[in-house]
N, C-alpha and C positions, 0 to 999 in steps of 0.2 A: 649022657650030658657031660660036658667038659667040667673040669675041676675049677669052677669060677667062684669068686666071692659074690656076696649079695650086691655089693657096690658095682662090681664089674658087670653083672647081669643087668642092673638098673641102668647103668651108663649105656650099655649096648642097646637096650630097648628104647631109651630116650633118644639116642642118636638116630635109630631107625625110624622112630615116629616123627621126629622133627624134619627128617629128610624127605618124608612122604608128603608131597604137596597138598594132599587132601587134608592132612591133620596138622600141618605146620603151624597155622595161626591159632588153632585150639591149644596146642602144646605151649606156644609162646605166651598167650594170654593166661592160660592155666598156671604156668610157672610164675608169672608176674602176680597173679591173684594170690597164690600160695605165699609169696614173699611178703606181701602187705597184710595178709590175713593174720588175725591173732591166734587162730587154730593151727598149730604146728605139730610135727612129730615130737620135737623137743621144744617146749615153750620158751619164748624169748626172755622171760623174766629170770631164767636160770643163767647166771653169768657164764659166759664162754660156751657152755654146752648148748644153750638155746640158739646161738648164732652159727654153730657148725653146720647144721642142716641147711640153713639159709645160704651160707657162704658157699657150700658145695654146689647147691642147686643153681645159684647165681653164676658161679664160675663155669659150670657146665653149659648154661644157657648162653653166656657171652662167647664161650669158645665155639659152640656149634653155629651160632648166628654169624659170627665173624668168618668162620670157615665157609659157610654158604655164600656170604657176600664176596669173599675172595674168589671163589670158584666162578661166580657170575661175572666178576670183572675180567678174569682170565678168558672166559668164554666170549665176552664182548670184544676183547682185544684180538682173539683168534679170528672172530668173524670179520672184524674190520681189516685185519691183515689179509685174509683170503679174498675179500672184496677188492682191496687195493691191488692185490697181485693179479686179479683177473681184469681189472681196469687198465693195467699198464701193458697189456698184450697188444703187440703191433702186428697186424697181418701184412705180409709182403708177398707180392706176386713175383714168382720166379720167372726170369727171362733168360733163355740160353745165350751164352756169349760165344761168338764165332771167332 
């Protein structure tokens, strides 16, 4: 196994799970539930410390969802560009000039 920290391992697992279309919505709603739930790894009533886990998880969720959305927009633009390129093809019949 690589020499990774616990956070890097969690981040990689989270990223892989959210990119898998079968588990994407489960991960998103699970994360949102964790953020509003009173049961946390570090309870929210502890000043500063209680908000760190929520902040890290929220920023990870926002980063991954925004990256997925940006990839979808790029894919749609590429699809539209390829369709536009094929629509503008003009077929010309060649006639020999004497």
